[in-house]
C-alpha positions, -999 to 999 in steps of 0.1 A, spaced: 0 0 0 29 24 8 45 17 -25 12 25 -43 8 58 -25 44 67 -32 39 61 -70 7 82 -69 24 110 -50 53 110 -75 29 112 -104 11 142 -88 44 159 -83 51 155 -120 18 170 -129 22 205 -142 56 198 -158 53 214 -192 72 202 -223 62 232 -244 91 255 -254 90 292 -246 72 313 -271 97 326 -297 105 363 -299 114 368 -336 137 397 -344 117 419 -368 141 449 -369 118 476 -355 131 510 -365 128 541 -342 106 560 -367 89 556 -400 110 565 -430 82 583 -448 69 602 -418 87 634 -428 64 653 -450 79 686 -464 60 718 -462 54 731 -497 39 764 -508 3 760 -515 -2 728 -496 -29 744 -475 -51 748 -505 -86 760 -505 -101 726 -509 -84 707 -481 -86 721 -446 -65 699 -423 -83 688 -391 -62 672 -364 -82 644 -348 -59 627 -322 -88 625 -297 -110 604 -319 -117 570 -305 -101 541 -324 -133 522 -327 -151 549 -347 -122 565 -366 -143 575 -396 -161 601 -375 -130 622 -378 -141 630 -413 -172 648 -399 -195 632 -425 -229 619 -412 -236 600 -444 -204 581 -440 -212 574 -404 -246 559 -414 -230 537 -441 -204 524 -417 -232 514 -392 -252 497 -419 -222 477 -431 -214 466 -396 -249 453 -391 -256 436 -424 -223 426 -442 -223 388 -448 -185 385 -446 -184 401 -412 -213 379 -400 -193 348 -411 -163 360 -392 -185 366 -361 -197 330 -364 -162 317 -365 -155 336 -332 -185 318 -316 -171 284 -328 -136 292 -315 -150 301 -281 -170 269 -280 -138 249 -288 -121 267 -260 -148 257 -235 -146 222 -247 -109 221 -241 -113 236 -207 -138 209 -197 -110 183 -198 -94 199 -168 -124 188 -146 -135 154 -136 -161 139 -159 -191 125 -140 -218 104 -155 -250 88 -141 -263 55 -152 -293 33 -144 -307 3 -160 -320 -33 -157 -312 -65 -175 -325 -101 -176 -302 -128 -188 -297 -166 -189 -264 -184 -194 -259 -216 -213 -247 -245 -191 -214 -246 -210 -208 -209 -201 -212 -217 -164 -189 -248 -167 -217 -273 -164 -227 -302 -185 -250 -297 -214 -286 -302 -205 -282 -288 -170 -312 -267 -161 -304 -230 -160 -327 -202 -147 -328 -166 -159 -315 -139 -136 -324 -103 -132 -300 -74 -124 -308 -38 -118 -281 -12 -115 -279 26 -106 -249 47 -98 -224 74 -107 -191 71 -125 -162 96 -125 -130 98 -146 -102 123 -143 -69 126 -161 -40 139 -140 -24 164 -162 11 149 -162 34 170 -184 6 195 -190 -9 178 -220 -44 191 -211 -30 225 -199 -12 230 -232 -42 220 -252 -63 246 -233 -35 272 -239 -35 264 -276 -73 266 -278 -73 300 -259 -47 314 -283 -67 301 -313 -98 318 -300 -79 350 -296 -65 346 -331 -100 342 -345 -112 372 -327 -83 392 -341 -92 379 -375 -127 392 -369 -113 426 -361 -92 425 -393 -123 417 -413 -142 446 -395 -114 470 -401 -111 460 -438 -149 464 -441 -148 499 -425 -119 509 -447 -136 496 -479 -168 514 -471 -150 547 -465 -128 544 -496 -156 533 -519 -177 562 -505 -151 588 -513 -144 572 -547 -181 575 -556 -182 612 -545 -150 618 -564 -166 603 -595 -197 625 -590 -174 656 -588 -157 645 -620 -190 639 -637 -202 674 -627 -171 689 -644 -174 668 -675 -211 675 -678 -203 712 -676 -177 707 -703 -202 688 -725 -225 717 -722 -197 741 -731 -187 720 -761 -222 718 -773 -226 756 -772 -193 759 -790 -204 734 -817 -237 754 -822 -218 787 -824 -193 773 -849 -221 759 -870 -237 793 -872 -204 810 -880 -198 784 -907 -232 791 -922 -222 828 -922 -189 820 -938 -168 832 -909 -150 799 -903 -139 769 -923 -156 735 -922 -126 720 -904 -136 740 -873 -171 724 -875 -156 689 -877 -132 696 -848 -160 710 -826 -181 680 -832 -151 657 -825 -144 674 -792 -181 672 -782 -183 635 -789 -150 628 -772 -161 645 -740 -195 627 -742 -177 594 -744 -156 602 -714 -188 611 -694 -203 577 -704 -172 558 -693 -171 576 -660 -208 569 -654 -201 532 -659 -172 534 -634 -195 552 -610 -222 525 -614 -197 498 -606 -186 516 -575 -222 520 -564 -227 482 -568 -195 475 -548 -208 497 -520 -241 479 -520 -223 446 -515 -204 460 -486 -237 470 -470 -251 435 -475 -277 447 -501 -285 437 -536 -271 462 -561 -305 464 -578 -321 476 -546 -295 501 -537 -291 537 -549 -265 563 -538 -277 598 -545 -253 621 -564 -231 638 -539 -200 655 -555 -169 657 -533 -166 694 -526 -135 715 -518 -146 718 -482 -141 681 -474 -127 675 -439 -97 652 -439 -80 645 -406 -43 647 -400 -32 613 -388 0 610 -367 15 575 -374 32 573 -341 61 549 -334 66 516 -353 68 497 -320 32 509 -311 20 496 -345 24 460 -334 -1 466 -306 -27 481 -329 -27 459 -359 -52 430 -355 -34 409 -382 -2 412 -363 -20 402 -331 -35 372 -349 -1 361 -362 14 364 -327 -15 343 -312 -10 317 -339 26 315 -328 16 310 -292 -9 283 -301 17 265 -321 41 266 -292 15 251 -268 7 223 -293 43 213 -293 41 208 -256 8 189 -258 21 166 -286 53 158 -267 33 149 -237 18 119 -256 52 103 -255 53 102 -217 32 83 -192 -5 93 -187 -24 87 -155 -62 83 -154 -82 81 -122 -116 64 -122 -143 58 -96 -177 42 -98 -203 39 -70 -239 27 -70 -262 -1 -63 -269 -35 -79 -297 -59 -70 -315 -88 -85 -348 -73 -73 -358 -38 -82 -374 -32 -48 -341 -39 -31 -319 -18 -54 -313 11 -30 -308 -9 1 -274 -5 19 -263 -41 13 -268 -36 -24 -241 -10 -27 -210 -14 -49 -180 7 -57 -147 7 -76 -117 30 -75 -88 27 -100 -57 44 -112 -43 35 -146 -9 44 -159 -4 42 -197 28 46 -217 33 40 -254 60 15 -261 58 7 -298 38 31 -320 57 28 -353 71 63 -349 37 80 -349 43 102 -319 78 112 -331 63 122 -365 35 142 -347 61 161 -327 81 169 -359 49 181 -376 39 205 -348 75 218 -346 74 225 -383 41 243 -378 57 264 -351 85 274 -375 59 284 -400 40 304 -375 72 323 -365 79 331 -402 43 342 -407 46 365 -377 77 381 -391 60 385 -424 29 401 -408 51 426 -389 71 435 -420 39 439 -440 25 462 -414 55 484 -416 54 484 -454 17 493 -454 23 523 -432 53 534 -451 34 531 -484 4 550 -470 27 578 -458 45 579 -491 12 581 -509 0 610 -487 32 628 -492 29 624 -530 -6 637 -529 3 667 -508 31 676 -532 9 672 -562 -18 694 -546 7 723 -544 15 722 -581 -20 713 -593 -35 743 -575 -11 765 -594 -18 747 -627 -55 750 -623 -53 788 -620 -29 790 -650 -51 767 -671 -82 787 -664 -65 819 -674 -51 803 -706 -86 790 -715 -102 824 -710 -75 841 -731 -78 815 -759 -115 820 -760 -112 857 -764 -85 854 -791 -106 828 -810 -137 850 -809 -115 879 -821 -101 858 -849 -66 860 -836 -62 822 -830 -75 790 -846 -101 768 -831 -75 741 -826 -57 764 -801 -89 771 -783 -97 734 -780 -62 726 -768 -65 752 -740 -99 739 -730 -87 703 -730 -58 712 -708 -82 730 -684 -105 699 -682 -75 676 -676 -61 698 -648 -94 703 -631 -101 666 -632 -67 660 -616 -76 685 -589 -108 666 -582 -91 633 -582 -65 645 -558 -93 657 -535 -106 622 -534 -72 606 -533 -63 626 -502 -94 612 -484 -89 576 -496 -52 576 -488 -59 589 -454 -83 561 -449 -56 537 -461 -32 551 -435 -57 546 -408 -63 510 -419 -25 504 -420 -23 518 -384 -48 492 -372 -79 514 -373 -68 544 -353 -40 564 -339 -26 578 -307 -17 614 -298 21 620 -303 
């Protein structure tokens, strides 16, 4: 008896010994600052169409409110409630949490209740009697409780729970990634539609101007003031701009359909009213902060880190299968040949057991399993490093894009003023007969091109700002 208790005590002492390695800490080469964070101040960058609005106090969860656009706020809310992709991600979170609860249940004793009755008759040979010996049937009624418990030697159960908890956290981080992507897609599609509306307004105005020019030139041709070539050129310019307007309307329709899908609605049932992006659009100034803080904000980086933790725990759980396992069992209840005597004291029965098990020959199965999970851990570490590097690259790319837009704004604002002046002078000179119609059309084409670039930059500034917020993990912190 002393030897038995000593063996059991030794097993309990070993319980809690983990075979899992420590979670790796990959060197990702975090820099002290972002390379593209230095944005030069250029003359004209504070143009009339883009008043910068610092919004460091805006909560991370509702970053889009920093744009001060109630229509965008409404679209974001509708998307969060009805987007099917987000709903699917939420369902995966529920499933992962259930898996975690299932793993945690293995830490507790499993207790079952049973009750039943049977009637049986043995053959004489089964009882060791001669054939033909009379045998009578017997009744047996049973009722009782059974319990089993695995002593967590080498933390097989504990590491399994740790892996399940990390998996649940990873799935939740994936959900936040899906949510952030959805929020960013809604905002960027919204600004893209409004930019298209602003371009269409410009082109429609140009179409009207081209049509008036064509009518005027037709009259002048009839009066013999201009050559027929001017008539052909005016009609060509009118048709060209009309074709551009038709193409842009097609692009705008596709953007509207994309927004409908993001909102979880059928494109046929969704309509976005024309709302040109104006030169008073409010675009926040987003401080990127430090690269080290980025790793705490990006949900995809958090998911990769949790995957690495889960893989580490699985290594420990898989290695534990090579070592002894101890299971404790207990059964207690009643058994009687007569149902009326089932719960009498002398009908009681019980059984307590402790079973050690140790694999001896498994054909290398356990060793292969350990090699597999160790390889998975190596892959998780590499995926984590890639996620971190991609996060840095996304921020650097967004900052570079914003810097490029800001520089282009300075020059485009100047170009717009010059192009408008040139177009006005060309019109006067043509009407005075000093220049050809070709020169007038060239000046007007340049004006339309520059004005469209200014509108596109207006939208690009907003969409690139959304991109920076997405790359920062859906928010920012005050410097």
